[in-house]
N, C-alpha and C positions, 0 to 999 in steps of 0.2 A: 734438486730442491724445487719447492713449489714456485710457480711463476704467475705473474699477473701483469698484463700489458698496461703501460701508461698509468700505473698506480700512483706514481709521484705527482701526477697532474690533478688528482682529486684534492680540491682545496680544503676539505675537512681534515684529511690526513696531514696536509701541510700545516694547518693551524695547530693541530695537536702536537706536531713535532716542534714548531716554533714556541708554543707555550711551555713545553717541557724544558726548553733551553733558556727560558727567561733569566733564571739566576746565573747561568753560565754567561749569557750576553752581558749582564750587568757586571760580572766579575772580570771578564776578559776583553771586552770590546771597548775601544776608544772611539767615540761616536763621530768626532769632527771629520776625520778622513773619509768616513763612510758617507756622511752628509754632503761633503764637498764633491764627491764622485757621483752622487745620485740626486738629480733635481727632484725626482718624485719623493724620495724620503725626506729631503730637505723641506719640501713644501708642507710636510706633515708636522714639522717641528716649530711650534710657536715660539719656544725659547730661543732657538737658533735665529729665527727671523727677527725677533725683538732685540736680542742682545749679542748675537754673533758669537765670536770666539771668547767673549768675556764670560760667558756662562761656563760653569764647571762641568767637567765630563760626567760626574755622577748624576747631575740633574738631567743632562741631555740624554744619557743612555737610558735612564729610567723612563723618560718621556718617549723615547724611540721604542723601547720594549712595550710600553703601554699601547702605543699605536699599532704595533704588530699583533699583540694579543687581542686587540679590539677590532682588527681588520675584518670588516663585514662584506668586503667586495666579493663578487661571485667567484672570481678566480684567484683569491688571496694575493692580489697584486703586490702589496707591500712586502709580503714574505718572499714571493718570487724575485722581487727586485733586490732584496737584501742578499738572497742566495747568489744572484748574479754578481753583485758587487764583491762579496766575499771571495768568489771564485776568481774574479778579475784581479783582485789584489794579490791573491795567492799565486796566480799564474806569473806575475811579474816580480815575485819575491819581495813584495813591498808589505812589511808587517807593522807599519806605523799604526794600523788600526787595532793592534793587540796590546793589551797590558799584561805582561807576564811577570810574575814575582821574581825577584833577584835570587831566590833560593835555588832556581834551576830545576824545580820539580817538573815543569812543563815548558818546553822551549816554544818559541813563537811559530816556527814552521810546523811543529807537531800539533799545536793548538789549532792552527789554521786548517790543517789536514782533517782533523777530527770534526770540526764544525762543518766543513764542506761535505764530509762523508754522511753526517746525519741530515743536513739540510737537503742533500740529494734525495734521500728517502727510498732509494731503490732497494735497500736492505730488506724492506718489508716484503718484497716479492721474492726474495732469495732464500728464505728460511722455511724449513719444514716445521710442522707443529712440535715435534720432539725438540728441535733446536730452539724454538721460541720458548718452550717450557724450561729448557736448560738456562737460557739467559735470564728468565724471570726468577728462577731459584737463586741464581748468583746475585742478582740485583737486590734480592731480599736479604741474602746472607751478608752482603756488604752494607746493609742498612740504608740503601737508597730508596727502597719502598718498604712499607710495613708488611707484616705477616698477613694481615687481613686483605691488603691490596693484592698480595701475591696469590692468596687463595681465590680471590675473585677473578684474577687474570687466568689462572690455570683452569678455570671452569669454562673459558671461552672455547668456541668450536674450531678455530683454525689459527694458524700462525699469525696472520695479520691482526686479528682481534686481540690475541694475546699480547703482541708487541704494543699495540695502541693502548691497551689497558695499563701496561707497564709505564708507558710514557705519560699517561694521564696521572699516574699515581706517584710520580717522582716527588720526593719530599722537598719542602721549602728549605732554602739555605744549604743546598747540596750542589754547588756549581761544578764540582769535579766528576759528577756521575757520567758524563759522556765518555770520559777516558776509559772507565771500566766497561762501559757498554761496547765501545769500539774494540776493546781488547777481546771481549767475548766474540764479536763478529769476526775479528781477525783469526781467532783460534778455530772457529768453526770453518772458516774458509780454508785454513791450513789442513784441517781434517779431510776436506773434500777435494784438496788440490790434485790428488792422484786420479780421481774420477773425472776431474774437469780438464785434464790435459788435452784430450782429443778435441774437446769443445773449444778450448782456448786457441788451439792451432788454427781452427777454422775461422777465427774472428777476422773481420775486415778492419784494418788499422784506420783510425781516425786521422784525418789530415792534420798534421802538426803545424802549429803557428810558427812563423819565423822568429828565431831568437837571435838578436844581434849580438855581436861580440861585446858591444858596450854593456848590454844588459847582463851578460854573463860575468864580465869583469867587475861590474859594479856590485854584483851579488856575491862575488868571491869572498871578500873580506867579511861580509855579513854572515855568510854560511859558515865559514871557518870559525868565526868568533862565537856565534850564538849556538850553533848546532853541532859543531865538531864533525860535520860531514865533509867529505872530499868534494872538490868541484865536479868531479866526474859523476858522483852520486847525485849532486844537485841537478846537473844537466840531464841526467838520466830520468830523474823525477819529472822535470819539466816536459820532457819528450813524451812521457806516458800520461800526463794530465789530460783530461778532456778539454775540448776547445772552449773559447770564450762564448758561452751561451747560457741562457737561463734554464735550458733543458738538458738533462743528462740521458744518454741512451743506455741501454742495458750493456752494450759492448763497452761503453766508457767505464761503467762500474766495474767490469771484470778487470780492466787494466788499472783502474784506480785502486782497487784492493791490492793488486800486485805491487803498485807503487808504494802503498802504505806498508806492505810487508817488507820491502827493501829499505825504505827510508827510516822506519820507526822501530827497527828491530830492538834497539836498546830500551825502548819504552815498554815492550811487550814481554809478558811472562807466559810460560807454557800453561795451557788450559789443563785442568786436572779434574778427573771424575770424582775426586775425593769430596768435592762440595755437594755431591748429590745427597738429597735428603734420604735418611734411612728410617724415616717414620714408618711405622707398621700400619698398614691399612686394614688389618684384620679387625675383628670386632672387639678384641681385647677384653674378653669376659672376665678374666682374672686380673684384677687391678690391685697391685700391692702398694698401698699408701704408706706402709711402714709406720703405723701409728704407735706412739709411745703409750705407756699405760695411763699416764695422766690425760692424754688426749682421748683415749677410749672412755675414761671417766667423764670427761666433758661431754661426750656424745650420748651418754646413756639416756638422759631424759628425752632428748630429741628422737632417738631411735625408738623409744616407747610411744611415740606419737604425740607427746605433750607440747603445748606451746611454751617455749622457754627462752630465756636469755642466757646465752653462753658468755660468761664473763671470765676472761683470763688475760694475763699481761701481754703487751705487744711483743711479738716475736715468739709466742708460744705455739703458733700454728693453728690459729682458729679457722683460717680458710681451709686448711687440710681437714680439720674436723668437720667443717660444713660440707666439704666434698664427700666425705665418708657418709654423712647423713643423707645427702642428696642421692648418692648411689644406692644405698640400702632402701631409701624411699621408692626410687624408680623400680628396683627389683621387686619389692614387695607388692607395689601396686600393679606391676605387670603380671606377676604370678597370680594375683587375685582378679585379673581382668578389670581393674578399676581405672578411673581417670588418673593420668600421670602428666602433670604439667607444672613445671617449677619456674618461679620468677626469682632471680637473684638480683637484689637491688643494691646499687652503690651510688653515692651522691655526686661523684664527679666523673667526667669522661676518662681521665687517666686510671681511676680506680676500676671503672667498668672494664676497660681493656685489660688491666692487670688480672682481675678476677676471671675474666673470660679465658685468658690464656692459661691460667692455673687449672680451671675446670676442664678445659679442652685437653690438657696434658694427661689428666688422670681418669676422666670418664670414658667408658667404652665408646667406640665410634658408632655403634648402633643407636646410641642416644644422640639425636640431632640437636645442635646448639646454635644459637645466634646471639649477637649483641646489638643493641639499639640505643642510640643516644640522640640528643637534639641535633647533632651534626649529620645524622644518617638521613639519606634522601627519602627513606621510607619511615621516618619517625612518626608520621601520622597514619601509618597503614599497618600497625601492629596487628590489628584485628583480622587483616587479610592474610597474614603470615602465620598466625599463632598455631593453626591446626597442623602445620608442617614441622613444628619443633617441639622437643621435649623440655628443653631448658633454654630460657631467654635471660640474658644478663643485660640489665638496662638501668638507666637513671630513673628515679622515682617519678619525675614529672611525666615521663613517657607513659608509664602505667596509669598515672592519675588522669591523664587526658583521655584514656580509653575506657576507664571503669567507673568514673564518677558522672554525676548528672542524672537527670530523669530518664534519659534514653542513651545509656552507655554504648559506645562503639562495639565493645566486647559483650555479647549477650550474657546476662547473668553477672556481669561485673567480676569481682574478685572470686566468685564461686566457680569461675572457669578454670581456676588453678587448684592444684592439690597441695602445694607447698610454697610459702613465701619466706625468703631469707633476706633479712635486713642487715647489711653491713654497716658498722658504726651506728648501731641502733639507738644510742643515747640521744640521737637527734630526733627522736619521735616525741616532739614537743609542739606546742601550739605555734602555728605559723610556718612549720616545716612541711615539706611535701610528704615525708613519711607519715606525719600525723594526719594529713588529709586522707591518705589511703586507709589508715586504720580507723578513721571516723566512718568512712564508707563501710568498712568491715563491721564495726560495732552497730551501726544502724541496721545492716542486713541481719546481723545476729539477733537483734532485738525484735525485728518485725517478721522474720521468716525462719523457716526450719530447714533451709537449703544447706547442703554439705559445704561448709566453708573450709578454706585451706588451713593446714597447720602453719603456725608462725614460729620462726626461729630467728632470734636476734643475736648479733655478734658485737661485742664491745670489750674494750679494756678499761673503760671508766664510765660511770653513770653520774652525771653532775648532781650536786646537792643544792645548787642555786644559792639562796640566801640563808641557808640553815645555819643556826648558831651552835648546834650541838648534835650529837649522834642521833637522838630520837627524832629531831626535826629532819635530819638527813634521811632517815629511814622512811619518813612520810613522802619525801620527794622521789625516792627510789621506787616506792610502791606505786606512785603515780605513773612512772614509766612502765611498770609491769601492767598496770591497768590499760594504758594506751596501746600496748602490744598484746593485750589479752593473755599475758603470760602467767602461768600458774606456778612457776618456779624459776629460780636462778641457778644455773649449772656452774659450779665452781670446783676447782681441784682441792680436795681435802685429804683423801686417802693417799694419793701419790704426790702430795705437795713437795716432799723432799726431792723426788725425781725431777719435778719441774724446776725447782730452784737450782738444781745442779746443771740443768741443760739450758735454761733460758738466761742469757746474760743480762745483768743489771749494770747500766753504765755508771761510772763514777761521776759524781756531781761536783762542780767547782763554781765558785762565784768570784768575780773580779770587778771591782768598782771602777767606773768611768768618771770623768770630771767634765762638767758642763763648761762651755766657753761663752759665758754671759757678758763679760765686761771687757772685751777686746774691741779693736777698731771696727772690724767688720760687723759684728753683731750689733754694736751700738748704732752703726750707720743704718742698718736695716730697721732697728727699733725706731729710730728718728723718722724714717720714711713712713712707717706704720702710724706713728702718732700724728704726723702731718695729715695723712689720709683720713684718719679718724676725725680730726677737727673739721676737715672739709665736708665729711659725710654728715656730721652733726649740724653744720650750718645749712647744708642743703635740705636736711629733714625739716628744719625750722621754716624754710622757704616753702616747702610742699604743703605743710600744715595738714597732715593726714593723721587722724586720731590714733589708729592702730600702730602706726610707725612711731609716733611720738611717745605712746604708752610703752612700747617695747624698749625704746632707748632710755626711758626714765626708770623703768623697773629692772632692766637688765643691761647695765652699762658694759662697755668693753672690759673684759678681764685684764688684770695687770700682767699676767704671764702671756706674752704675745706668741709663744711657740707651743702652747698647750692645745690639746684636742678641744678643750672647752672653748678656747678662743675661736677656733675654726668653726665650731658649731654655732657660736654666737653670731658670727659674720653671715653664715648661711641663713639664719633666722631673719636677719635684716634684709638680705637679698630676696628672700621669698615674700616678705611683706611689700617690698618695693615692686617686685614683679606683679603682684596682685593688683597694685594700683595701675601699673602700666598697661594691664590688659583691659582696663576700662577705656572705651572709645575716646572719651574726651581728654584722656591723658597720654595718648600714644606719642604725641610729639613733645611732651614735656621734657625739656632738657635737664631739669634737675633730677628727675627720676632716672633718666638715662645715666647721668653722672654718678648717682648713687650705686647703680648696678656695676658700672665700670670700676668704681672704688672697691666694691665688694670682691670683684674678680682679682684685683691687685692684692687686697688684704689676704685673701685665701692663699695666693701664691707666696707672699712673704711669710705667712704663718708656717707653711711647709718648708720654706727656705731656712728659717731659723732652726727648725727641727733637724734638717739635713746638715746644717753647719756644724752641729755638735759631733757628727758621726762620719763625715766625709771631707774631702779637700774643698777649699774655697772655689777652685775652678769648677768643681762639679756642681756647686750651688749656683754659680753664674750660668753654667750651661743649662741647668734646670730652668732658671728664670728666663733665659733667652728663648727656650722652647715654648714656655708658657705665654710669652709676650710676642711670639713670632708673627701672629696675625696682625698685631698692631704695627709691627715693622713693615710688613708687606703693604698694608694700607697707607702707611706714612709715605712709602716710596711712590705711591700713586696719588698722593695729596688727598687721601680720603679720611683723615682723622679729624674729629671735632677738636675744638680748642681744649676742652677738658681732657680728652683722651691724649692729646699731644703733651699736655702738662704732666699727666700721670706717667706716661711712657718716658718722659725726659728724666724722671727720678731714677728709673732703672739704668738709662744710658749713662747718667752721671755716676751711679754706683759702679757700673761696669768699667768706665774709663779710669776712675780713681783706684779701683781695687784689683784690676786684672793682673797686675804685676806682683801682687802680694805673694810672699813665699808660702808654699803649701807645707804646713807643718801641723798636722792634727795628731796629738798624742793618743787619742782614743783609737784612731785608725791604725796607728803603729802597734798598739797593744793587740788589736784584732789580728793583724798580720803575724805577730809573734806567736799567737795561739795556733794559727793555721800551720805555720812552719814547724812548730814544735810537735804537732800531732800528725801532720800529713807529709812533711818533707824531711830532707836530710837534717841530721843533727851532728855537728862536729865532723862533717865530711864523710860520714858513713850512713848507710841506709840498709836496714834489714829487709829481707825478702818480704816480710809481712807488710811493711810500710809501702811497698811499691803499688799495692792495690788499695791502700787506704783511701777513703772518700769521706766527704763532709757536706753538711747542709748548714747554711747560715739563715736563720729565720729573722725577718725584719717586719716592720709594721706596714710599710707602704710600698707601692710599686715604684715610686720615684726613688726611694732609698735603695731598693733592690737593683735598679738599673745603674745608679751612680756607684754603688759599691762594687758591682761586677765589673764595671768599666775601670774603676780604680785598681782592682786586682789584675785585670787583664793587661793594663798599661803600666803596671808597676815597674820600677827600675830594677827590681830584683828578678833576675831571669828565672829562678826556681818558681816563684809565684806565677810569673807569666806562663810558664810551661805546665801549670796544673791542669788547665782546661776548665774554665769557669763559665757558667751561664746563669742567667736569671730563670726563674720558674714562677710565673704568675698565673692568675685566674683568667677565665674566658669572658667574664662579665664586661670588662672594659675593652674598648677598641685598641688595636695595636698602636695607634697614635697617642694613646694615653698610658702605654706600658702594659697593656693586656696581651694575651696570646690566643692563638686559635687552638683547637683541640689537636689538630695535626702537629702543630709545633710542640705542644705539651708531650704528646706521644713520642715525638722524635727526641726530645731532651731526655726523657726517661730511658729510652733505649740506649742513648749515648752514655748516660750515667751508669746504666747496668753493665754495659760492655767495657767501661773504663776509659773511653775517649774523652769523657768529661769526669772530673774527680771532685768538683766543688759546685754546688748549687747555691744561689742566693735566692731564697724563696719567701713568698708571702704565706699567709695562713692556708692557702690551697694545698700545700704539701704537708700540713701538720698531721693529717690522719691517713692511715691505711697504706701508704707507699711501702712496698716490701723490697728493701734493698739490703740484703744480708751483709755486704761488704762495708756498709757505712759505719764508721767507727767514731765519728765526731759530729756532734750537734752543738751549734753555737746560737744562743739567743742574744742577738745584738740589740740591746736596749729594748727588748720586746718580750712581754709576757701576756698571757690571757687570763683564764681562770684555772681552777683545779683540773678541769678536763684537758685543756690544752697543755698544761704542765706535764701531765702524764703522757699525752699523745706526742708532744715534741720530744720529750726524753726518749720515747720509744722508737724514734727514727734511728737512734744509734743501736744497731742490731748486733754488732760484732763483739766477741769476747774482748774485754779490756777497753771497751769504748768509753767515751767521755761525753758528758753533757755540761757545757760551760755557759754560764750567764755572764755577759758583759753588760753592765747597766748602771744607770745613775741611782741615786739614793732612793727616789720614789719607786723605781722599778724593783730595786732590791727588796723593799718592804712589801710590795705586792707579791713577789715571789715567795717570801716567808709566809704570807697569808695563804697563798695557794698550796704550799707544802703542808700547812696545817690542815687545810680543807681536804687535801688529797688523802691524808691519813684518816680523817674523820669519814670520808667517803668509803674508804676501804673497810673500815670497821662496820659501817652501816650496811654495806653490801653483804658482808659475811653474816651479819645478824638476820637480814631478810632471807638470805639463802638457807638459813636454819629453820625458818618458819615452815609449818606444814602447808600442804597444798590447799587444804580447806581454809586455813587462815588467810592465805593470799587470795583465794577465790572470794571470800567475804569482803576483803578490802577492795577487790576489783569491782564487785557488784555495787558497792557504795560509790566508788570513784567514777565508774562508768555511767551510773545514773546521773551524776553531777555533770560529767562531760557531755552527755547527750542533751541534757537540759540546757546547758550553756550554748551548745551548738544551735539548738532550735531558736534560742533567743537571738543569737547572732544573725541567723537567717531571716528572722522576723524583722530585725532592724534594717537589714539590707533591702528586703522587699519594700519596707516602708519608705526608705530613702529613694529607691528606684521609682516608686509610685509618684513621688513628688518632683521627679525630674521633668523639666520642661523641654520639649523638642523645639528648639529655636536655632536660628542661624547664629554662628559665632565665627570669629576669626582670631588667629594667633599671629603675633608679630615677633620678630627677632628682638631680643632684649638689648642688643647692642646698637644695630644700625637703624632700627625702627622702620625699615623699608621692606624687608622680606615679610610677606604676608601669606598665610595659609588659611584658606576658607574651610569652615567646618564640614561642608558638604563633600570636600575632597579627601576627607580622612576616613579610612576604612580599617577594620580590624581583621588581622590575619592570624590564624592558628589560635584564636581566642586570647592572644597575649600581645601581639605587636600592632601598633598603630602606624599606618603608612599613608603617604600622600599619593593618590592615584592620578592626579592631574600632572601631565608631563610638562606643562608650562612652568611649573614650579622650578624645574631645573634651570630655567633661564634666569632665575633670581639668585642662584648660588653658584659657587665654584666647588668642584669635587676634589677632595684629597684622598687619593686611592690608598687602601691598605696594601701591604706587601703580598697578601694572599687572600683568597676568597674565603669567607666565613659563612658556611651554610647552616641554617637553623630551621629544621622542619621544611616548610615550603618556601622559605625565604633564603636569599643569598645576599650577604652584605659585602659590598665592594669597597666602601670607604665612608668618609664623612663629608657632609655638605656644609659649607660655611658661607656666610654672607660675603658679597663682593666688596 
């Protein structure tokens, strides 16, 4: 095997190893024994110093892990110290620093051994490149790293770089990855054991530390009870452990692996070559997509080079049709020695990754592909990569940043491409990134004779907006055609019967829910809301601000305290008050500050009332507790104003009086019955088909998604608990507010696809495009959108015999009836437009596009006029709560033309940081967490 002297001493490698183990540390380490043993680590823990053992292990270990991952010392001192402490504790058979689950999946001795093995780091120097590639492939197969990460690792030049790339790419919330990794190392060591025998014999034994009889006797019961190892095996392991030192020699590692081999035999399984990838690296010129006749019909217009919208039901294989179109386009352009450059656009990161994998599977390897999203480190360097790829799958904002403006980064703008494919193209409307791209396209078409790319759109539905009848719906659909410069809509007509036989249509059910408006809990919340409203009105009178008084007079608080309209009304009041607070003479105005705090509380209680109808009472209290947590922290430090303390006391009173209320939500029970009836056992039997059944529950808010998932995961019903349930939310919000990173989204989709998760609780981010064939249940839990989302959400149920179930209140039921009517009207209008001649659609396009470009020029003129009246003057922003945190205007800079950041590091002294669980990279920015006032 390859060797490298003193590799483990490189602090950069140590930091990568420690960071990859972050989730494992949080899952398995109990911090207090570690801190008690290490003055150095203890000195880094502010929580331990301030509160000692009163602090919970969870907070302490998160703080410790944060210190390790942020260790900027030249020699990675904190990481080296932790490595020494772990080894010392293992050496004396003291495992109080480990938290192992009672299910026995990993015993304490084994966990300790694995952590030491990886923290040692010598494995990096003991692997050949082939062996490192083997490990990389297995870690990808086991879903510990993504396919994209595996591809990047396998491109590295040597074993060390491959291993480091794998460690960097370990997915979040995968604390058990080290056990699989060490299993691979162990298996490779076994393969080489015959060749290493001579070398092993020549090793100089390390001096063994003295082991007292008391130590052995004290360990006897622990070993027999926890590990089922004999005392002889335990003593043998102790004798072969390296000495108490922060540095491991190469000889130590040889004996250490041998010790692992003897001690952990029952945890290891034989390494198999069957996991090797059998992907064909040939050019794959003959690709059989296996298109059905109806799919070939859908592709005809695009294959003829026309700009078209391919419109077909969800699950009919539009992506496969698009793949066929792309392949034929590349072949044709290549044969004619013409420009061949394809941009496949998808609106979200999960969809980009899904479509990239699909295209990668079917397109010949000679056509080079790449995917680029806002999370990519090269998201602002597409222009530097473009010449090297034939097909790029990306989010529209990436392309927009490179082709729009007076001096686009990609010379020629969109003309650099030969084909544009728009997934879910019905989003080509004003205000959407798709539309910004096509505006650039239309301007170029109008002003220049350059060769513009062919445009192909994919959709299952084209919204009709506020159309009252089919003719008005046709007008809206023709506008989408104009936006995409499409001369036809490609639909299945000749082979419609074949499509109907092959594409499953889910059975639709509607079940009414009952609101909980007049029970003790809801009335208590409404009482608090009304009290806060009266206080806000009184404060507004004291402020005597014309705009604020006019708002309250013309738009009083709505009667329905849990409606979206109520929340919007509170936001309007908040914005008016914030505008006043930004005036220098009002910065310290306590009345304005109190109004803003009231607005914050009203928004929280508005959401709480909505949650109360749909989840358990304890979930509502947990939500409010999280929303008001910063008030709790400041109260503990004596930092609340009198008004803040009064408003916070309302919640504490609510919590104390109602925490013991019995959880009994009939709506939630009905939801769980639907889940069990469709995904789980029924009357003690379970058919083979139900074992792989999966479902998606759509909800309106992130808060509800998390509360609902928690309720199912912690259900008293063991069958529900065993389903495997996870939330799936968007990336716009930070993790602290229920959002997800792109890496987390990709991980959840992978787990859903492979069956380790069978139920997702999702917001609107999952409504469109996700291709999950085994999903047979879609539940809309008191949530509907418009006619487009009705079609899209229904389409997530892909499996034959699937169901789409609406559980909703009366107002939601009526909205769904309207959506179903509009969906039928939309279908008729699309069919009518698809029957129009190309000349008729072209004439409509010319008229619509002239209006589009005219309105765009007017919008640009208005913006230029507004910009010309801007005054370059100093300004400052203050925190709306504490009024103390101040940001000077000169310290605010614009990054990537979209993110405003504070570049003065002194600002950090005014706030405290709440770190996210994972790093969120956007273009040239990396988001670590949120800053809140002290």
